[in-house]
N, C-alpha and C positions, 0 to 999 in steps of 0.2 A: 504492499500499499503506498502510493507515494503521499507526501506532505500535502498537496490538493485532495487528495482522493480522503485524507484523514480528517482534513478542516469539513470537508463536505458532511462526512458522517458525525462530526462532534456539532455541527450547527444542524441537522436533522435532530441529533437527541438533545439538544438545548433548547431549541423551539418545542420541545414537548415537555418540557419545564417551566422554561419562562424566556421571554423574549428581551428580557433584562439579563439573563445570565450571560457573564463573559468568562469564557474557559480557555487556560492558560495552559499550552502544551509542552511537556517536557521531554525530550527525547532520551531515552535510555541508551549510554553508549556501551554497554558490557559486553553487545555481542558482535563488537570490530574492534579489532587494534590497529586500524587502517585509518591514518589521519584524512586521507583523500576522501574517503566516505562520509566523512563528518563535514570535511569544508562543502563538499555537492548539497550535504542538508543544510547548511548556511546558508549557501549561495540562494537554495531555493526559499531562505525566508525565516528559517528555524533560528532561535537565539539563545534559547534555555536546553541547557543539556543536563543529564543526571547520570551519576556515576556511585557503584556499590562499594566499591573498595578504594581504600585511600592510595594505594600503590597505584592502581590503573588511573585515577583521576590525575596523580601527580605527573606521568607521562604525558597523557591527553591535555592538561592545561601549559604543560611546558612546549609540546609541538604544536600546539594552535594559539599560543600567547600572542600572536598579531591580530586574533580575530575577538572582537569584544562580545566574549560569550559571558554568557549567565551560569555559572556553574553552581548545581546543586548536589549535594551529597545524600543520597536516598537509602545507603546500605545500614549493617549493624556497625556501628562505631564502636571500636575496644578503646578504652581509656590510654592505653600506650600508643597509640595511633593519633591523638589527639592534636599534639604540636604539629604533627606534620602535616594534618589537614588544615588547620588555621595558619598554617605558612603558605599555602595556596590560596587564602583570601576567598573562602567559597563565599558565593551570592545567598545561598542557605544551606543550612543543615536540616534535614526532613525528619530524622530518626531519633529525636530526643525520647528514649523511652521509660526513664526512670529520674527521678529528682537529682539522684546521686552523682547522674553523668552529666547532668547541667550544671551541676555544682563544679566538676571537674571542668568542664569548659569554661566555665565563669573563671574560676582561678587562672586558667593558662590566658586567657584571652586579652589580649590588650585593647580591644573597643569591643562594643556591642555587636554581635553577631545574630543575624535573624535564623530563627528555628523555630520547627513546627513539633507538638509533641506527636509522638507515634502511638496510637490504639490497637490494642490487639481484641477489634470489634466481634470477631468470629471466636474467640476464646480457643483457638488452636494452639497446641503445646508446641508445634514447629515453629510458630511465628514469635517474633520480638513486638514489641510494645508492652504499655501499661494496660491495666484491666480497664473496662470501662468505669467501672464503679469508681476509682481511683482520680481519673484523670481530670475532672475539673478543679478538684481541692489540689492537684500536684501543679495544674496550671497556674492557679492563683498563689499559692506558694512559690512558684518559680518567678515569677510575675514580680511579687512582693520583695523577695529576698536577693535576687541574684541579678543585678544591674547590667552584667554583659550579655544578657541573654534576652533579646529582642523577640519574645514570642509574638508569632505570626498566625496561630492557627492549628490544625490538626492533618493528621496522615494516618492512612491507614491503608491495609491491603485487603481486598474482600475474600469472602471465604472461598474456601478452595472447593469447590464443588459443582455438580453439573444442574444441581438443583438452583435454578434463578431465585427462588422464595427465600431460600437460605441467604444467596449473595447479595440479593436486595435489603434482607432482616440487616446483615452486618455493616451496609451502606447507611442506611437509616438509623440505627445506633449511632454510628459517628457522627452524621448529621446532628442529631439531637442535641451533643454534646456541643459541637459548632454553634448549633443556635444559642446554647448556655452561656457561652465564651465569648458572643458577639458582643454584648455589652461592655466586654473588658479588652475590648481592641482587637479580637480574632477576625482576622479576614479571609484567610485560605483555607480551603476544605479539600485536603488533596487526597482524590480516590480514584481508584482505576488505572489499570494496564491493559493491555494488548487485548487480554479475551473477556473484558468485562467493562470496557470504559464508557459504552453507552448507557449500560444498567445506572453507573457510577454517575453520570450527568442527569440523568433523568429521576437521581434520588439527590440531585442538590451539590455535586462537585463543581469546583471552579477551577481545579487543577488535575491532568492526568498526567501518567508518567506511561510513556509509551516507548516498548524497546523494540522487540523482534518485529513485530507489525510493520514497524515503520522501515527499521535500519535495513532489514532484507530487501527491502526494493531498489535500495541505494549501493548495494555491496556486488 
């Protein structure tokens, strides 16, 4: 799926939800190490790129440093990789899955870093993210106590299921938390990947993270 084809699908899903919804696409780069692929995507108009691993992000940021790319870190962040990630000056860290991780980033950051809290809304043990029950309290605690963490909203990975009802449920749960956090400055609800982004948008997502479906058409 090219970027244009993806945008058309996003438009159709967006209009089902609301004509006022604006959806940002983050292109997930883990499916290629070829900078030419990412350059072609950039030439087509893509500006936000997401990476799961700090080491891979480091290589890609250096190779593509002449392009004004907005880099998002979207993977599980180990505390021993925080310094390396902060040196890359990421536009956003989407995967704050505990107060302790936020605290560790806060301590090492020299300036405020845009972040999202990651919520495990499907309750699957293989997924990272905080339990929905503690998400609001954790968000507010981070906001109050950690001045170098500039919280912008929430992120989740939809239920890994062929049952659309279950997928919608996991997105609805996260969107409900997002609604509760809006009065506290939350602007971003990052939900939806290649296999479920249309459902995510219909459930209120305003940021999707698309990897294989987009990257493969540029390889």
